[in-house]
Structure formats: C-alpha cells, structure tokens
Jmol script that loads the backbone (N, CA, C; Angstrom):
load data "model"
ATOM      1  N   MET A   1     -52.979  22.094 -53.832  1.00  0.00           N
ATOM      2  CA  MET A   1     -52.977  21.941 -52.553  1.00  0.00           C
ATOM      3  C   MET A   1     -52.775  20.512 -52.145  1.00  0.00           C
ATOM      4  N   GLU A   2     -51.697  20.371 -51.261  1.00  0.00           N
ATOM      5  CA  GLU A   2     -51.757  18.925 -50.895  1.00  0.00           C
ATOM      6  C   GLU A   2     -51.946  18.792 -49.331  1.00  0.00           C
ATOM      7  N   ILE A   3     -52.659  17.720 -49.185  1.00  0.00           N
ATOM      8  CA  ILE A   3     -53.141  17.501 -47.491  1.00  0.00           C
ATOM      9  C   ILE A   3     -52.295  16.426 -47.037  1.00  0.00           C
ATOM     10  N   SER A   4     -51.816  16.728 -45.994  1.00  0.00           N
ATOM     11  CA  SER A   4     -50.877  15.594 -45.248  1.00  0.00           C
ATOM     12  C   SER A   4     -51.318  15.376 -43.736  1.00  0.00           C
ATOM     13  N   GLY A   5     -50.817  14.350 -43.373  1.00  0.00           N
ATOM     14  CA  GLY A   5     -51.300  13.998 -41.915  1.00  0.00           C
ATOM     15  C   GLY A   5     -52.205  12.909 -41.769  1.00  0.00           C
ATOM     16  N   LYS A   6     -52.977  12.702 -40.711  1.00  0.00           N
ATOM     17  CA  LYS A   6     -53.833  11.808 -40.625  1.00  0.00           C
ATOM     18  C   LYS A   6     -55.466  12.092 -41.095  1.00  0.00           C
ATOM     19  N   ARG A   7     -55.997  11.323 -41.763  1.00  0.00           N
ATOM     20  CA  ARG A   7     -57.437  11.217 -42.128  1.00  0.00           C
ATOM     21  C   ARG A   7     -58.211  11.737 -40.930  1.00  0.00           C
ATOM     22  N   PRO A   8     -59.136  12.846 -41.018  1.00  0.00           N
ATOM     23  CA  PRO A   8     -60.036  13.167 -39.983  1.00  0.00           C
ATOM     24  C   PRO A   8     -60.645  12.043 -39.371  1.00  0.00           C
ATOM     25  N   ASP A   9     -60.955  10.989 -39.808  1.00  0.00           N
ATOM     26  CA  ASP A   9     -61.770   9.916 -39.276  1.00  0.00           C
ATOM     27  C   ASP A   9     -60.937   8.971 -38.344  1.00  0.00           C
ATOM     28  N   GLU A  10     -59.476   8.958 -38.816  1.00  0.00           N
ATOM     29  CA  GLU A  10     -58.657   8.187 -38.154  1.00  0.00           C
ATOM     30  C   GLU A  10     -58.551   7.932 -36.729  1.00  0.00           C
ATOM     31  N   SER A  11     -58.592   9.336 -36.144  1.00  0.00           N
ATOM     32  CA  SER A  11     -58.697   9.201 -34.388  1.00  0.00           C
ATOM     33  C   SER A  11     -59.992   8.559 -34.105  1.00  0.00           C
ATOM     34  N   MET A  12     -61.216   8.902 -34.666  1.00  0.00           N
ATOM     35  CA  MET A  12     -62.538   8.507 -34.369  1.00  0.00           C
ATOM     36  C   MET A  12     -62.389   6.814 -34.545  1.00  0.00           C
ATOM     37  N   TYR A  13     -61.943   6.167 -35.363  1.00  0.00           N
ATOM     38  CA  TYR A  13     -62.036   4.873 -35.819  1.00  0.00           C
ATOM     39  C   TYR A  13     -61.003   4.214 -34.592  1.00  0.00           C
ATOM     40  N   LYS A  14     -59.946   4.913 -34.494  1.00  0.00           N
ATOM     41  CA  LYS A  14     -58.840   4.254 -33.417  1.00  0.00           C
ATOM     42  C   LYS A  14     -59.713   4.285 -32.172  1.00  0.00           C
ATOM     43  N   GLN A  15     -60.302   5.259 -31.605  1.00  0.00           N
ATOM     44  CA  GLN A  15     -60.981   5.463 -30.394  1.00  0.00           C
ATOM     45  C   GLN A  15     -62.132   4.403 -30.271  1.00  0.00           C
ATOM     46  N   GLU A  16     -62.934   4.165 -31.277  1.00  0.00           N
ATOM     47  CA  GLU A  16     -64.222   3.136 -31.379  1.00  0.00           C
ATOM     48  C   GLU A  16     -63.514   2.012 -31.209  1.00  0.00           C
ATOM     49  N   ALA A  17     -62.346   1.546 -31.860  1.00  0.00           N
ATOM     50  CA  ALA A  17     -61.545  -0.153 -31.661  1.00  0.00           C
ATOM     51  C   ALA A  17     -61.241  -0.110 -30.530  1.00  0.00           C
ATOM     52  N   LYS A  18     -60.439   0.948 -29.944  1.00  0.00           N
ATOM     53  CA  LYS A  18     -60.106   0.849 -28.528  1.00  0.00           C
ATOM     54  C   LYS A  18     -61.177   0.549 -27.493  1.00  0.00           C
ATOM     55  N   GLN A  19     -62.160   1.223 -27.516  1.00  0.00           N
ATOM     56  CA  GLN A  19     -63.195   1.053 -26.555  1.00  0.00           C
ATOM     57  C   GLN A  19     -63.949  -0.226 -26.810  1.00  0.00           C
ATOM     58  N   ALA A  20     -64.042  -0.624 -27.839  1.00  0.00           N
ATOM     59  CA  ALA A  20     -64.795  -1.923 -28.460  1.00  0.00           C
ATOM     60  C   ALA A  20     -63.840  -3.215 -27.852  1.00  0.00           C
ATOM     61  N   VAL A  21     -62.484  -2.954 -27.645  1.00  0.00           N
ATOM     62  CA  VAL A  21     -61.609  -4.073 -27.217  1.00  0.00           C
ATOM     63  C   VAL A  21     -61.638  -4.024 -25.905  1.00  0.00           C
ATOM     64  N   GLU A  22     -61.810  -2.886 -25.158  1.00  0.00           N
ATOM     65  CA  GLU A  22     -61.975  -2.820 -23.628  1.00  0.00           C
ATOM     66  C   GLU A  22     -63.226  -3.394 -23.109  1.00  0.00           C
ATOM     67  N   LEU A  23     -64.460  -3.079 -24.117  1.00  0.00           N
ATOM     68  CA  LEU A  23     -65.750  -3.743 -23.653  1.00  0.00           C
ATOM     69  C   LEU A  23     -65.651  -5.082 -23.854  1.00  0.00           C
ATOM     70  N   PHE A  24     -64.980  -5.658 -24.895  1.00  0.00           N
ATOM     71  CA  PHE A  24     -64.755  -7.149 -25.020  1.00  0.00           C
ATOM     72  C   PHE A  24     -64.183  -7.645 -24.000  1.00  0.00           C
ATOM     73  N   GLU A  25     -63.075  -7.313 -23.401  1.00  0.00           N
ATOM     74  CA  GLU A  25     -62.171  -7.668 -22.413  1.00  0.00           C
ATOM     75  C   GLU A  25     -62.924  -7.775 -20.916  1.00  0.00           C
ATOM     76  N   LYS A  26     -63.790  -6.566 -20.629  1.00  0.00           N
ATOM     77  CA  LYS A  26     -64.694  -6.460 -19.407  1.00  0.00           C
ATOM     78  C   LYS A  26     -65.691  -7.587 -19.693  1.00  0.00           C
ATOM     79  N   GLY A  27     -66.263  -7.889 -20.603  1.00  0.00           N
ATOM     80  CA  GLY A  27     -67.282  -8.859 -20.859  1.00  0.00           C
ATOM     81  C   GLY A  27     -66.921 -10.387 -20.700  1.00  0.00           C
ATOM     82  N   PHE A  28     -65.460 -10.478 -21.213  1.00  0.00           N
ATOM     83  CA  PHE A  28     -64.877 -11.597 -21.076  1.00  0.00           C
ATOM     84  C   PHE A  28     -64.473 -12.047 -19.862  1.00  0.00           C
ATOM     85  N   LYS A  29     -64.147 -11.278 -18.900  1.00  0.00           N
ATOM     86  CA  LYS A  29     -63.867 -11.267 -17.524  1.00  0.00           C
ATOM     87  C   LYS A  29     -65.056 -11.549 -16.851  1.00  0.00           C
ATOM     88  N   HIS A  30     -65.928 -10.819 -16.977  1.00  0.00           N
ATOM     89  CA  HIS A  30     -67.273 -10.934 -16.179  1.00  0.00           C
ATOM     90  C   HIS A  30     -68.019 -12.347 -16.329  1.00  0.00           C
ATOM     91  N   MET A  31     -67.987 -12.684 -17.721  1.00  0.00           N
ATOM     92  CA  MET A  31     -68.246 -13.948 -18.222  1.00  0.00           C
ATOM     93  C   MET A  31     -67.844 -15.098 -17.405  1.00  0.00           C
ATOM     94  N   GLN A  32     -66.504 -15.021 -17.136  1.00  0.00           N
ATOM     95  CA  GLN A  32     -65.833 -16.136 -16.495  1.00  0.00           C
ATOM     96  C   GLN A  32     -66.262 -16.323 -15.056  1.00  0.00           C
ATOM     97  N   THR A  33     -66.857 -15.103 -14.520  1.00  0.00           N
ATOM     98  CA  THR A  33     -67.194 -15.192 -13.167  1.00  0.00           C
ATOM     99  C   THR A  33     -68.402 -15.366 -12.809  1.00  0.00           C
ATOM    100  N   SER A  34     -69.235 -14.848 -13.648  1.00  0.00           N
ATOM    101  CA  SER A  34     -70.693 -15.189 -13.523  1.00  0.00           C
ATOM    102  C   SER A  34     -71.323 -16.376 -13.290  1.00  0.00           C
ATOM    103  N   LYS A  35     -72.165 -16.473 -12.388  1.00  0.00           N
ATOM    104  CA  LYS A  35     -72.781 -17.826 -12.113  1.00  0.00           C
ATOM    105  C   LYS A  35     -74.248 -17.900 -12.761  1.00  0.00           C
ATOM    106  N   PHE A  36     -74.607 -16.832 -13.382  1.00  0.00           N
ATOM    107  CA  PHE A  36     -75.916 -16.990 -14.111  1.00  0.00           C
ATOM    108  C   PHE A  36     -75.846 -17.186 -15.620  1.00  0.00           C
ATOM    109  N   GLU A  37     -76.432 -18.257 -16.237  1.00  0.00           N
ATOM    110  CA  GLU A  37     -76.481 -18.402 -17.314  1.00  0.00           C
ATOM    111  C   GLU A  37     -76.984 -17.281 -18.302  1.00  0.00           C
ATOM    112  N   ALA A  38     -78.068 -16.554 -17.997  1.00  0.00           N
ATOM    113  CA  ALA A  38     -78.780 -15.622 -18.631  1.00  0.00           C
ATOM    114  C   ALA A  38     -78.003 -14.502 -18.709  1.00  0.00           C
ATOM    115  N   GLN A  39     -77.038 -14.253 -17.486  1.00  0.00           N
ATOM    116  CA  GLN A  39     -75.987 -13.181 -17.653  1.00  0.00           C
ATOM    117  C   GLN A  39     -74.840 -13.224 -18.556  1.00  0.00           C
ATOM    118  N   LYS A  40     -74.340 -14.491 -18.505  1.00  0.00           N
ATOM    119  CA  LYS A  40     -73.360 -15.014 -19.503  1.00  0.00           C
ATOM    120  C   LYS A  40     -73.772 -14.811 -21.065  1.00  0.00           C
ATOM    121  N   GLU A  41     -74.941 -15.130 -21.101  1.00  0.00           N
ATOM    122  CA  GLU A  41     -75.404 -15.031 -22.397  1.00  0.00           C
ATOM    123  C   GLU A  41     -75.542 -13.519 -22.977  1.00  0.00           C
ATOM    124  N   GLN A  42     -75.939 -12.658 -21.991  1.00  0.00           N
ATOM    125  CA  GLN A  42     -75.754 -11.258 -22.393  1.00  0.00           C
ATOM    126  C   GLN A  42     -74.415 -10.732 -22.598  1.00  0.00           C
ATOM    127  N   PHE A  43     -73.602 -11.117 -21.590  1.00  0.00           N
ATOM    128  CA  PHE A  43     -72.157 -10.675 -22.062  1.00  0.00           C
ATOM    129  C   PHE A  43     -71.493 -11.314 -23.437  1.00  0.00           C
ATOM    130  N   GLU A  44     -71.947 -12.557 -23.644  1.00  0.00           N
ATOM    131  CA  GLU A  44     -71.560 -12.980 -24.962  1.00  0.00           C
ATOM    132  C   GLU A  44     -72.099 -12.179 -26.106  1.00  0.00           C
ATOM    133  N   LYS A  45     -73.519 -11.803 -26.156  1.00  0.00           N
ATOM    134  CA  LYS A  45     -74.001 -10.993 -26.888  1.00  0.00           C
ATOM    135  C   LYS A  45     -73.191  -9.500 -27.195  1.00  0.00           C
ATOM    136  N   ALA A  46     -72.915  -9.096 -26.164  1.00  0.00           N
ATOM    137  CA  ALA A  46     -72.142  -7.803 -25.964  1.00  0.00           C
ATOM    138  C   ALA A  46     -70.877  -7.974 -26.661  1.00  0.00           C
ATOM    139  N   MET A  47     -70.129  -8.907 -26.454  1.00  0.00           N
ATOM    140  CA  MET A  47     -68.957  -9.467 -27.008  1.00  0.00           C
ATOM    141  C   MET A  47     -68.696  -9.517 -28.366  1.00  0.00           C
ATOM    142  N   HIS A  48     -69.910 -10.121 -28.885  1.00  0.00           N
ATOM    143  CA  HIS A  48     -70.138 -10.440 -30.435  1.00  0.00           C
ATOM    144  C   HIS A  48     -70.385  -8.912 -31.028  1.00  0.00           C
ATOM    145  N   LYS A  49     -71.077  -8.025 -30.361  1.00  0.00           N
ATOM    146  CA  LYS A  49     -71.158  -6.532 -30.948  1.00  0.00           C
ATOM    147  C   LYS A  49     -69.894  -5.969 -30.885  1.00  0.00           C
ATOM    148  N   SER A  50     -69.009  -6.254 -29.766  1.00  0.00           N
ATOM    149  CA  SER A  50     -67.818  -5.402 -29.924  1.00  0.00           C
ATOM    150  C   SER A  50     -66.965  -5.897 -30.987  1.00  0.00           C
ATOM    151  N   LEU A  51     -66.770  -7.197 -31.261  1.00  0.00           N
ATOM    152  CA  LEU A  51     -66.048  -7.778 -32.417  1.00  0.00           C
ATOM    153  C   LEU A  51     -66.496  -7.067 -33.862  1.00  0.00           C
ATOM    154  N   GLN A  52     -67.816  -6.874 -33.954  1.00  0.00           N
ATOM    155  CA  GLN A  52     -68.407  -6.281 -35.215  1.00  0.00           C
ATOM    156  C   GLN A  52     -67.728  -4.794 -34.961  1.00  0.00           C
ATOM    157  N   VAL A  53     -67.661  -3.898 -33.920  1.00  0.00           N
ATOM    158  CA  VAL A  53     -67.018  -2.667 -33.999  1.00  0.00           C
ATOM    159  C   VAL A  53     -65.754  -2.517 -34.169  1.00  0.00           C
ATOM    160  N   ILE A  54     -65.082  -3.585 -33.576  1.00  0.00           N
ATOM    161  CA  ILE A  54     -63.528  -3.696 -33.989  1.00  0.00           C
ATOM    162  C   ILE A  54     -63.565  -3.811 -35.603  1.00  0.00           C
ATOM    163  N   HIS A  55     -64.028  -4.689 -36.222  1.00  0.00           N
ATOM    164  CA  HIS A  55     -64.061  -5.014 -37.453  1.00  0.00           C
ATOM    165  C   HIS A  55     -64.484  -3.743 -38.222  1.00  0.00           C
ATOM    166  N   ASP A  56     -65.481  -3.134 -38.053  1.00  0.00           N
ATOM    167  CA  ASP A  56     -65.771  -1.803 -38.817  1.00  0.00           C
ATOM    168  C   ASP A  56     -64.771  -0.842 -38.571  1.00  0.00           C
ATOM    169  N   ALA A  57     -64.233  -0.778 -37.378  1.00  0.00           N
ATOM    170  CA  ALA A  57     -63.289   0.329 -37.057  1.00  0.00           C
ATOM    171  C   ALA A  57     -62.043   0.128 -38.018  1.00  0.00           C
ATOM    172  N   ALA A  58     -61.760  -1.213 -38.098  1.00  0.00           N
ATOM    173  CA  ALA A  58     -60.422  -1.711 -38.620  1.00  0.00           C
ATOM    174  C   ALA A  58     -60.346  -1.296 -40.187  1.00  0.00           C
ATOM    175  N   LYS A  59     -61.805  -1.626 -40.668  1.00  0.00           N
ATOM    176  CA  LYS A  59     -62.117  -1.315 -42.026  1.00  0.00           C
ATOM    177  C   LYS A  59     -61.955   0.205 -42.445  1.00  0.00           C
ATOM    178  N   GLY A  60     -62.550   1.035 -41.460  1.00  0.00           N
ATOM    179  CA  GLY A  60     -62.463   2.546 -41.763  1.00  0.00           C
ATOM    180  C   GLY A  60     -61.025   2.875 -41.521  1.00  0.00           C
ATOM    181  N   LEU A  61     -60.115   2.377 -40.653  1.00  0.00           N
ATOM    182  CA  LEU A  61     -58.740   2.752 -40.635  1.00  0.00           C
ATOM    183  C   LEU A  61     -57.916   2.034 -41.789  1.00  0.00           C
ATOM    184  N   MET A  62     -58.603   1.148 -42.648  1.00  0.00           N
ATOM    185  CA  MET A  62     -57.846   0.543 -43.722  1.00  0.00           C
ATOM    186  C   MET A  62     -56.619  -0.255 -42.864  1.00  0.00           C
ATOM    187  N   ASN A  63     -57.043  -0.932 -41.796  1.00  0.00           N
ATOM    188  CA  ASN A  63     -55.795  -1.578 -41.155  1.00  0.00           C
ATOM    189  C   ASN A  63     -55.952  -3.001 -41.162  1.00  0.00           C
ATOM    190  N   GLN A  64     -55.289  -3.660 -41.889  1.00  0.00           N
ATOM    191  CA  GLN A  64     -55.230  -5.279 -42.074  1.00  0.00           C
ATOM    192  C   GLN A  64     -54.956  -6.025 -40.971  1.00  0.00           C
ATOM    193  N   GLU A  65     -53.902  -5.223 -40.261  1.00  0.00           N
ATOM    194  CA  GLU A  65     -53.483  -6.017 -38.984  1.00  0.00           C
ATOM    195  C   GLU A  65     -54.388  -6.142 -38.006  1.00  0.00           C
ATOM    196  N   ILE A  66     -54.992  -5.070 -37.753  1.00  0.00           N
ATOM    197  CA  ILE A  66     -56.212  -5.037 -36.733  1.00  0.00           C
ATOM    198  C   ILE A  66     -57.447  -6.050 -37.176  1.00  0.00           C
ATOM    199  N   LEU A  67     -57.701  -6.181 -38.526  1.00  0.00           N
ATOM    200  CA  LEU A  67     -58.497  -6.972 -39.132  1.00  0.00           C
ATOM    201  C   LEU A  67     -58.260  -8.579 -38.861  1.00  0.00           C
ATOM    202  N   LYS A  68     -56.980  -8.814 -38.933  1.00  0.00           N
ATOM    203  CA  LYS A  68     -56.431 -10.060 -38.781  1.00  0.00           C
ATOM    204  C   LYS A  68     -56.303 -10.359 -37.441  1.00  0.00           C
ATOM    205  N   GLN A  69     -56.126  -9.367 -36.430  1.00  0.00           N
ATOM    206  CA  GLN A  69     -56.144  -9.962 -34.890  1.00  0.00           C
ATOM    207  C   GLN A  69     -57.474 -10.161 -34.543  1.00  0.00           C
ATOM    208  N   LYS A  70     -58.538  -9.233 -35.101  1.00  0.00           N
ATOM    209  CA  LYS A  70     -59.890  -9.443 -34.854  1.00  0.00           C
ATOM    210  C   LYS A  70     -60.456 -10.774 -34.966  1.00  0.00           C
ATOM    211  N   GLU A  71     -60.260 -11.178 -36.142  1.00  0.00           N
ATOM    212  CA  GLU A  71     -60.373 -12.482 -36.813  1.00  0.00           C
ATOM    213  C   GLU A  71     -59.958 -13.533 -35.789  1.00  0.00           C
ATOM    214  N   GLN A  72     -58.699 -13.475 -35.372  1.00  0.00           N
ATOM    215  CA  GLN A  72     -58.135 -14.462 -34.452  1.00  0.00           C
ATOM    216  C   GLN A  72     -58.730 -14.347 -33.154  1.00  0.00           C
ATOM    217  N   LEU A  73     -59.206 -13.285 -32.761  1.00  0.00           N
ATOM    218  CA  LEU A  73     -59.918 -13.149 -31.556  1.00  0.00           C
ATOM    219  C   LEU A  73     -61.469 -13.809 -31.481  1.00  0.00           C
ATOM    220  N   ALA A  74     -61.970 -13.537 -32.838  1.00  0.00           N
ATOM    221  CA  ALA A  74     -63.180 -14.334 -32.847  1.00  0.00           C
ATOM    222  C   ALA A  74     -62.847 -15.694 -32.900  1.00  0.00           C
ATOM    223  N   LEU A  75     -62.120 -16.394 -33.283  1.00  0.00           N
ATOM    224  CA  LEU A  75     -61.940 -17.827 -33.558  1.00  0.00           C
ATOM    225  C   LEU A  75     -61.370 -18.276 -32.204  1.00  0.00           C
ATOM    226  N   ASP A  76     -60.587 -17.616 -31.586  1.00  0.00           N
ATOM    227  CA  ASP A  76     -60.212 -18.117 -30.074  1.00  0.00           C
ATOM    228  C   ASP A  76     -61.227 -17.960 -29.282  1.00  0.00           C
ATOM    229  N   PHE A  77     -62.233 -16.813 -29.369  1.00  0.00           N
ATOM    230  CA  PHE A  77     -63.541 -16.810 -28.354  1.00  0.00           C
ATOM    231  C   PHE A  77     -64.655 -18.029 -28.636  1.00  0.00           C
ATOM    232  N   HIS A  78     -64.650 -18.262 -29.946  1.00  0.00           N
ATOM    233  CA  HIS A  78     -65.433 -19.473 -30.494  1.00  0.00           C
ATOM    234  C   HIS A  78     -64.879 -20.690 -29.625  1.00  0.00           C
ATOM    235  N   ASP A  79     -63.611 -20.844 -29.846  1.00  0.00           N
ATOM    236  CA  ASP A  79     -63.102 -22.140 -29.218  1.00  0.00           C
ATOM    237  C   ASP A  79     -63.382 -21.892 -27.644  1.00  0.00           C
ATOM    238  N   TYR A  80     -63.131 -20.822 -27.026  1.00  0.00           N
ATOM    239  CA  TYR A  80     -63.415 -20.923 -25.694  1.00  0.00           C
ATOM    240  C   TYR A  80     -64.937 -21.129 -25.303  1.00  0.00           C
ATOM    241  N   LEU A  81     -65.694 -20.537 -26.015  1.00  0.00           N
ATOM    242  CA  LEU A  81     -67.293 -21.058 -26.000  1.00  0.00           C
ATOM    243  C   LEU A  81     -67.541 -22.272 -25.960  1.00  0.00           C
ATOM    244  N   GLU A  82     -66.628 -23.111 -26.904  1.00  0.00           N
ATOM    245  CA  GLU A  82     -67.076 -24.414 -27.199  1.00  0.00           C
ATOM    246  C   GLU A  82     -66.172 -25.378 -25.903  1.00  0.00           C
ATOM    247  N   ASP A  83     -65.178 -24.872 -25.596  1.00  0.00           N
ATOM    248  CA  ASP A  83     -64.429 -25.666 -24.572  1.00  0.00           C
ATOM    249  C   ASP A  83     -63.764 -24.669 -23.626  1.00  0.00           C
ATOM    250  N   PRO A  84     -64.379 -24.173 -22.590  1.00  0.00           N
ATOM    251  CA  PRO A  84     -63.902 -22.924 -21.804  1.00  0.00           C
ATOM    252  C   PRO A  84     -62.432 -23.669 -20.730  1.00  0.00           C
ATOM    253  N   THR A  85     -61.626 -24.150 -21.346  1.00  0.00           N
ATOM    254  CA  THR A  85     -60.383 -24.173 -20.898  1.00  0.00           C
ATOM    255  C   THR A  85     -59.500 -23.070 -20.490  1.00  0.00           C
ATOM    256  N   LEU A  86     -58.537 -23.176 -19.659  1.00  0.00           N
ATOM    257  CA  LEU A  86     -57.693 -22.300 -19.233  1.00  0.00           C
ATOM    258  C   LEU A  86     -56.811 -22.010 -20.459  1.00  0.00           C
ATOM    259  N   SER A  87     -56.349 -22.805 -21.200  1.00  0.00           N
ATOM    260  CA  SER A  87     -55.555 -22.503 -22.343  1.00  0.00           C
ATOM    261  C   SER A  87     -56.210 -21.901 -23.220  1.00  0.00           C
ATOM    262  N   ASN A  88     -57.563 -22.147 -23.789  1.00  0.00           N
ATOM    263  CA  ASN A  88     -58.347 -21.398 -24.474  1.00  0.00           C
ATOM    264  C   ASN A  88     -58.843 -19.885 -23.922  1.00  0.00           C
ATOM    265  N   GLN A  89     -58.630 -19.847 -22.803  1.00  0.00           N
ATOM    266  CA  GLN A  89     -59.031 -18.534 -22.121  1.00  0.00           C
ATOM    267  C   GLN A  89     -57.573 -17.616 -22.297  1.00  0.00           C
ATOM    268  N   GLN A  90     -56.513 -18.240 -22.114  1.00  0.00           N
ATOM    269  CA  GLN A  90     -55.341 -17.662 -22.127  1.00  0.00           C
ATOM    270  C   GLN A  90     -55.093 -17.060 -23.589  1.00  0.00           C
ATOM    271  N   LYS A  91     -55.639 -17.812 -24.682  1.00  0.00           N
ATOM    272  CA  LYS A  91     -55.368 -17.497 -26.006  1.00  0.00           C
ATOM    273  C   LYS A  91     -56.244 -16.117 -26.006  1.00  0.00           C
ATOM    274  N   VAL A  92     -57.626 -16.165 -25.627  1.00  0.00           N
ATOM    275  CA  VAL A  92     -58.312 -14.834 -25.970  1.00  0.00           C
ATOM    276  C   VAL A  92     -57.806 -13.889 -25.295  1.00  0.00           C
ATOM    277  N   MET A  93     -57.145 -13.915 -24.046  1.00  0.00           N
ATOM    278  CA  MET A  93     -56.432 -12.952 -23.299  1.00  0.00           C
ATOM    279  C   MET A  93     -55.372 -12.313 -24.052  1.00  0.00           C
ATOM    280  N   ARG A  94     -54.672 -13.456 -24.693  1.00  0.00           N
ATOM    281  CA  ARG A  94     -53.366 -12.442 -25.436  1.00  0.00           C
ATOM    282  C   ARG A  94     -53.887 -11.926 -26.817  1.00  0.00           C
ATOM    283  N   ASP A  95     -55.144 -12.361 -27.355  1.00  0.00           N
ATOM    284  CA  ASP A  95     -55.606 -11.688 -28.498  1.00  0.00           C
ATOM    285  C   ASP A  95     -56.132 -10.394 -28.077  1.00  0.00           C
ATOM    286  N   ILE A  96     -56.784 -10.243 -26.892  1.00  0.00           N
ATOM    287  CA  ILE A  96     -57.018  -8.934 -26.311  1.00  0.00           C
ATOM    288  C   ILE A  96     -56.043  -8.029 -26.072  1.00  0.00           C
ATOM    289  N   ASP A  97     -54.883  -8.514 -25.505  1.00  0.00           N
ATOM    290  CA  ASP A  97     -53.658  -7.542 -25.429  1.00  0.00           C
ATOM    291  C   ASP A  97     -53.280  -7.298 -26.405  1.00  0.00           C
ATOM    292  N   GLY A  98     -53.062  -8.288 -27.586  1.00  0.00           N
ATOM    293  CA  GLY A  98     -52.612  -7.628 -28.823  1.00  0.00           C
ATOM    294  C   GLY A  98     -53.379  -6.381 -29.542  1.00  0.00           C
ATOM    295  N   LEU A  99     -54.555  -6.609 -29.522  1.00  0.00           N
ATOM    296  CA  LEU A  99     -55.755  -5.623 -29.949  1.00  0.00           C
ATOM    297  C   LEU A  99     -55.541  -4.399 -29.056  1.00  0.00           C
ATOM    298  N   LYS A 100     -55.476  -4.354 -27.985  1.00  0.00           N
ATOM    299  CA  LYS A 100     -55.259  -3.260 -27.150  1.00  0.00           C
ATOM    300  C   LYS A 100     -53.868  -2.468 -27.446  1.00  0.00           C
ATOM    301  N   GLU A 101     -52.900  -3.158 -27.833  1.00  0.00           N
ATOM    302  CA  GLU A 101     -51.424  -2.698 -28.218  1.00  0.00           C
ATOM    303  C   GLU A 101     -51.760  -1.902 -29.587  1.00  0.00           C
ATOM    304  N   SER A 102     -52.477  -2.811 -30.533  1.00  0.00           N
ATOM    305  CA  SER A 102     -52.850  -2.083 -31.885  1.00  0.00           C
ATOM    306  C   SER A 102     -53.438  -0.898 -32.069  1.00  0.00           C
ATOM    307  N   THR A 103     -54.511  -0.833 -31.068  1.00  0.00           N
ATOM    308  CA  THR A 103     -55.367   0.349 -31.111  1.00  0.00           C
ATOM    309  C   THR A 103     -55.290   1.372 -29.927  1.00  0.00           C
ATOM    310  N   GLY A 104     -54.290   1.060 -29.251  1.00  0.00           N
ATOM    311  CA  GLY A 104     -53.844   2.050 -27.988  1.00  0.00           C
ATOM    312  C   GLY A 104     -52.940   3.128 -28.533  1.00  0.00           C
TER     313      GLY A 104
END
end "model"
wireframe off; spacefill off
backbone 0.3
color backbone group
C-alpha cells in the first residue's frame, strides 16, 4: 500500500510557522512605536520565541528554505536591535514578507 499526498503534520507545521511570523511582525511593529522600555523588552522576548517556533516548524516541515529565511530574519533583527535605523528596519520587514510568502 502506497501513501501519497502531504504528511499529516505538514499543515499543522505550516499553520504554526504562519502564526509565528504574524506574531513576530506584530511585535516588531509595536516595538517601534512603544515609548516604554519594559514593553519593548516584552515584545523582544515574544519575537525571540516566535523565531524559535518558526525554526521548529521549518524543521518539522523539513524545509531548508524557511530555515534559511528564519536565520536571515534573526540576523537582521539582531542588527536592528543594535542599530535601529530605517535601513535595518526595512531589512527585517523584507525578511518578514519573505517568510509570510513561504508559510502562506
């Protein structure tokens, strides 16, 4: 007997990745507008957790492209935290858009 089609967990992993990307994006946008340092720190924590969920989902999907995009997002986010310029902000947003496309 041959089984074809998607693995049962595939849709679950894709959904988790998609939700994590959306959460990261919301946190990133709110982080930029927040005036409170403690609140920014909470957004940053949530965003790091989102990166981990994206990583885990990509591994579950065995999708190297999503893993690569997540790594680039993590690097660009780190650069943004170190130097919150418009250029670094735009890199993060491009990374988010790419991940949304890959997980959508």
